[in-house]
Structures are given as C-alpha cells and as structure tokens.
C-alpha positions as semicolon CSV with decimal commas, in nm:
position;residue;x (nm);y (nm);z (nm)
1;M;-2,548;7,362;-1,026
2;H;-2,595;7,027;-0,840
3;A;-2,961;7,008;-0,737
4;N;-2,886;6,976;-0,370
5;G;-2,629;7,276;-0,399
6;S;-2,880;7,538;-0,295
7;R;-2,938;7,384;0,032
8;H;-2,575;7,376;0,130
9;V;-2,444;7,700;0,299
10;A;-2,070;7,755;0,207
11;R;-1,872;7,760;0,519
12;K;-1,629;8,059;0,552
13;R;-1,412;7,861;0,793
14;F;-1,343;7,603;0,536
15;G;-1,289;7,873;0,258
16;Q;-1,563;7,717;0,034
17;N;-1,622;7,847;-0,305
18;F;-1,774;7,593;-0,532
19;L;-1,718;7,576;-0,891
20;V;-2,036;7,583;-1,093
21;D;-1,948;7,692;-1,438
22;R;-1,975;7,404;-1,692
23;N;-1,739;7,560;-1,942
24;Y;-1,470;7,575;-1,672
25;I;-1,554;7,240;-1,526
26;D;-1,497;7,083;-1,878
27;R;-1,186;7,289;-1,943
28;I;-1,016;7,160;-1,603
29;V;-1,118;6,796;-1,688
30;A;-0,987;6,823;-2,024
31;A;-0,657;6,951;-1,887
32;I;-0,634;6,666;-1,650
33;D;-0,726;6,412;-1,915
34;P;-0,807;6,137;-1,674
35;K;-0,772;5,761;-1,803
36;P;-0,927;5,466;-1,680
37;G;-0,704;5,311;-1,393
38;D;-0,555;5,652;-1,303
39;N;-0,486;5,687;-0,925
40;L;-0,680;6,008;-0,894
41;V;-0,720;6,200;-0,565
42;E;-0,944;6,509;-0,546
43;I;-0,902;6,753;-0,238
44;G;-1,211;6,940;-0,146
45;P;-1,478;6,784;-0,386
46;G;-1,729;7,021;-0,246
47;L;-2,074;6,962;-0,433
48;G;-1,892;6,718;-0,674
49;A;-1,872;6,948;-0,983
50;L;-1,542;6,786;-1,089
51;T;-1,598;6,467;-0,885
52;R;-1,860;6,342;-1,132
53;P;-1,672;6,388;-1,459
54;L;-1,341;6,261;-1,290
55;L;-1,515;5,934;-1,170
56;E;-1,670;5,876;-1,512
57;R;-1,335;5,904;-1,693
58;A;-1,119;5,726;-1,447
59;G;-1,360;5,470;-1,304
60;R;-1,226;5,503;-0,961
61;L;-1,164;5,820;-0,747
62;T;-1,028;5,901;-0,392
63;V;-1,162;6,227;-0,235
64;I;-1,059;6,436;0,091
65;E;-1,329;6,631;0,219
66;I;-1,302;6,808;0,562
67;D;-1,681;6,913;0,559
68;R;-1,889;6,636;0,734
69;D;-2,224;6,741;0,562
70;L;-2,051;6,747;0,213
71;A;-1,880;6,424;0,303
72;S;-2,213;6,216;0,392
73;R;-2,392;6,376;0,067
74;L;-2,112;6,263;-0,156
75;T;-2,091;5,908;0,015
76;A;-2,472;5,878;-0,048
77;E;-2,434;5,965;-0,420
78;F;-2,146;5,751;-0,520
79;D;-2,082;5,371;-0,530
80;A;-1,829;5,275;-0,261
81;Q;-1,666;5,036;-0,483
82;R;-1,521;5,316;-0,697
83;F;-1,542;5,601;-0,473
84;V;-1,347;5,633;-0,151
85;L;-1,378;5,933;0,082
86;H;-1,170;6,044;0,355
87;N;-1,355;6,300;0,591
88;V;-1,026;6,466;0,715
89;D;-0,823;6,784;0,709
90;A;-0,598;6,742;0,373
91;L;-0,316;6,925;0,594
92;D;-0,308;6,634;0,813
93;F;-0,347;6,346;0,566
94;D;-0,074;6,106;0,471
95;F;-0,094;6,081;0,097
96;S;0,166;5,805;0,086
97;T;-0,125;5,561;0,194
98;L;-0,294;5,604;-0,147
99;G;-0,009;5,412;-0,354
100;R;0,200;5,552;-0,616
101;D;0,165;5,756;-0,934
102;L;-0,086;6,005;-0,765
103;R;-0,270;6,248;-0,970
104;V;-0,398;6,509;-0,730
105;I;-0,664;6,749;-0,833
106;G;-0,807;7,035;-0,604
107;N;-1,000;7,351;-0,567
108;L;-0,771;7,466;-0,274
109;P;-0,917;7,682;-0,004
110;Y;-0,762;8,006;-0,034
111;N;-0,683;8,046;0,342
112;I;-0,467;7,722;0,342
113;S;-0,334;7,695;0,002
114;T;0,035;7,771;0,072
115;P;0,071;7,532;0,364
116;L;-0,127;7,273;0,173
117;L;0,114;7,317;-0,128
118;F;0,413;7,257;0,121
119;H;0,243;6,952;0,260
120;L;0,186;6,803;-0,092
121;A;0,543;6,890;-0,210
122;Q;0,664;6,643;0,061
123;Y;0,509;6,350;-0,164
124;E;0,682;6,457;-0,479
125;S;0,830;6,099;-0,532
126;I;0,478;5,943;-0,549
127;L;0,309;6,217;-0,733
128;R;0,269;6,203;-1,104
129;D;0,104;6,557;-1,134
130;L;-0,087;6,811;-0,947
131;T;-0,362;7,024;-1,103
132;V;-0,486;7,303;-0,858
133;M;-0,708;7,575;-0,860
134;L;-0,585;7,863;-0,646
135;Q;-0,618;8,245;-0,616
136;K;-0,442;8,379;-0,931
137;E;-0,190;8,587;-0,717
138;V;-0,059;8,263;-0,527
139;V;-0,033;8,096;-0,883
140;Q;0,157;8,418;-1,008
141;R;0,384;8,367;-0,705
142;M;0,425;7,974;-0,769
143;V;0,556;8,052;-1,147
144;A;0,748;8,364;-1,083
145;A;1,093;8,441;-1,213
146;P;1,387;8,594;-0,989
147;S;1,391;8,971;-0,966
148;T;1,008;8,996;-1,006
149;P;0,772;9,146;-0,727
150;E;0,604;8,804;-0,713
151;Y;0,910;8,593;-0,665
152;G;0,961;8,459;-0,310
153;R;0,979;8,167;-0,086
154;L;0,682;7,989;-0,243
155;S;0,847;8,024;-0,583
156;V;1,176;7,893;-0,490
157;M;1,049;7,609;-0,266
158;L;0,814;7,480;-0,520
159;Q;1,042;7,531;-0,820
160;A;1,297;7,340;-0,668
161;R;1,077;7,038;-0,691
162;F;0,821;7,088;-0,982
163;S;0,800;7,230;-1,314
164;I;0,488;7,480;-1,287
165;E;0,263;7,605;-1,557
166;R;-0,034;7,835;-1,517
167;L;-0,301;7,685;-1,750
168;F;-0,584;7,952;-1,739
169;V;-0,773;8,197;-1,532
170;L;-1,117;8,165;-1,379
171;P;-1,335;8,471;-1,313
172;P;-1,518;8,504;-0,975
173;G;-1,843;8,423;-1,147
174;A;-1,746;8,059;-1,216
175;F;-1,797;7,995;-0,845
176;R;-2,086;8,021;-0,588
177;P;-2,042;8,216;-0,363
178;A;-1,818;8,426;-0,606
179;P;-1,497;8,492;-0,447
180;K;-1,356;8,857;-0,443
181;V;-1,060;8,753;-0,648
182;E;-0,969;8,583;-0,981
183;S;-0,852;8,218;-0,953
184;A;-0,627;8,026;-1,193
185;V;-0,544;7,677;-1,269
186;A;-0,171;7,560;-1,223
187;R;-0,018;7,226;-1,314
188;L;0,291;7,092;-1,111
189;I;0,492;6,816;-1,248
190;P;0,782;6,666;-1,019
191;L;1,109;6,749;-1,166
192;R;1,255;6,396;-1,077
193;E;1,618;6,362;-1,199
194;K;1,618;6,735;-1,330
195;R;1,573;6,846;-0,989
196;P;1,856;7,067;-0,826
197;P;2,055;6,845;-0,593
198;I;1,987;6,962;-0,235
199;A;2,205;6,798;0,026
200;D;2,003;6,914;0,339
201;E;1,627;6,986;0,269
202;A;1,580;7,138;0,616
203;L;1,883;7,372;0,574
204;F;1,772;7,474;0,232
205;A;1,437;7,564;0,358
206;R;1,589;7,779;0,629
207;V;1,815;7,946;0,389
208;V;1,521;8,029;0,164
209;A;1,283;8,156;0,449
210;A;1,571;8,368;0,587
211;A;1,660;8,537;0,255
212;F;1,284;8,640;0,197
213;G;1,215;8,712;0,571
214;Q;1,282;9,085;0,497
215;R;1,284;9,147;0,130
216;R;1,485;9,470;0,149
217;K;1,769;9,314;0,340
218;T;2,075;9,219;0,157
219;L;2,197;8,852;0,187
220;R;2,482;8,953;0,411
221;N;2,207;9,074;0,678
222;A;1,936;8,845;0,603
223;L;2,159;8,531;0,637
224;K;2,387;8,661;0,907
225;T;2,285;8,383;1,152
226;L;2,324;8,111;0,880
227;A;2,630;8,223;0,660
228;S;2,926;8,450;0,694
229;E;3,033;8,682;0,407
230;D;3,327;8,445;0,348
231;Q;3,077;8,162;0,317
232;L;2,851;8,333;0,081
233;D;3,173;8,424;-0,112
234;T;3,278;8,055;-0,119
235;A;2,951;7,957;-0,271
236;G;2,995;8,232;-0,538
237;I;2,691;8,462;-0,397
238;A;2,736;8,820;-0,379
239;A;2,686;8,934;-0,013
240;G;2,527;9,249;-0,117
241;A;2,254;9,077;-0,336
242;R;1,916;9,050;-0,225
243;G;1,729;8,723;-0,205
244;E;1,483;8,779;-0,483
245;T;1,773;8,800;-0,717
246;L;1,893;8,435;-0,678
247;S;1,768;8,173;-0,891
248;V;1,652;7,830;-0,743
249;S;1,992;7,671;-0,846
250;E;2,191;7,945;-0,669
251;F;1,985;7,889;-0,360
252;A;2,045;7,517;-0,393
253;R;2,435;7,577;-0,437
254;L;2,457;7,809;-0,145
255;A;2,262;7,567;0,096
256;N;2,480;7,274;-0,031
257;S;2,790;7,476;0,035
258;L;2,681;7,567;0,392
259;A;2,557;7,192;0,440
260;C;2,928;7,085;0,324
261;R;3,093;7,336;0,569
262;V;2,877;7,181;0,851
263;T;2,977;6,827;0,747
264;Q;3,346;6,910;0,733
265;Q;3,312;7,085;1,094
266;D;3,133;6,757;1,228
267;N;3,404;6,557;1,091
268;S;3,696;6,763;1,217
C-alpha cells in the first residue's frame, strides 16, 4: 500500500475502497496496455495505485477525484506538466473538454456506478474504450443476455452503444477496506457503425425503462402509455411478451417504429 495510505480514512459517502493488491493492479494495467501519448482519464484515483503505473506507461494522465484530501495529496506527488487533476464529481464532469479518443479507467464507487455509466455513455463518440472496476453483480447485468435474470435496463442501454466484456473478478481482499462483495473489471468499446440505429434516443430510453419498470408485466401492460397493441404488432413485437425477452435490436426496432408514428402524426 502507498506509504501515506494508512493515514487516509476511506470515506463511506464517496464509496471508497482502495485497490492495494499488486497482482491485480498489474493485471488491470496489462489489460489497459497504455501507450505513450494515449489520452488517459482515471476516475477516482484514490491513493494512486493505478495512477503511478498508468502515468509511467502513458507519460500523461488526467484524473477526476472528488475527495479534496486525496486530490491535494496526488497533486503534491505528481508533476503538473504530465498530471492534470480535476477535483470534481465525475457525475457532473463534461468529458468532452478532454479532447477525443479518450481511454477512461476507473474503480467506480458502487453507490454511483449505474448513473456514472449512463453519464459516460453520452460521450461514446469521443471514447476509445472504458475499463472499469465495479461490483461483480453490476458487471453481470452489463453483459447479460435476454431472458436471463440479470438482463435489464442497464444491459440494454449499454449494449445499444458498446460491446462489453467481463475481463476478470477481484476478491474483496484486493481492496482496503475490503468491500462485502466481489468486484469485476469490464471493458466497454463503442460499437460505432455496428450500433443499432436509434431514431429518437429519449424515446428509446423511455421504452426500455417502461419495459423493465415492472418485470412481471407483459409489454402490452408495461408500455400502454407509450404503445398500443397495434403499434407493437406493427413493430413485430408480441404484446404478450415480457421486456426481458426482447433483444437490444428489437428494442431499437420498436422505439424506431414508435418514433416513425410520431413523425407521421406531426406531419399530417
């Protein structure tokens, strides 16, 4: 552990669990494989376990750290020419200010991991990849296939934009303080031209949220404020099906069909 680590008390409100296991630090850095000149951004550097090897390999690093004590400690340790620190909440940060081809890395606090993933997803056009450490259950939801218990809103919203791979699992003992759950590292790569075309992003998000709002409901009932049975039929979606049986491309097809209806009504 970093020599100063013993003096920093992990703050519960920031969901702090610091990665301290050398083996897993090396595995994560090897998975990222940073190269000189990479536009690397680390969210929640904490005590700098990943920060040091990333900076060594890439030569430059931007970090986002909400904790003022940690921010001042990191700023004191690293050369300002190569290390830029933003002492802000990553949920409020505008990642487009950091240029293009971003490689984002983060040990994401469990308490904000889902909203933070949705926030980062908005910047897919400027991202090269995301390598994130999360609660294992969250990663299982991210990579889940239709008709499995883990498949839900998070699965669909992220898989509509990224190809997602679970790299490996980390035991609680790799962190201080040890969390009560296992963690996993996931890599997300923007789909770019392979992305399912979505006519109206906001409508797509509403359809997905409604479909999973009450999992036991059929789409006929779950989507009744958004789509009639005829509209489901037109999109080739069975009204008696449940949301968790639809693939990402079927959700896109349904939302596009509804968006098309709205446009026709507006033009008539």
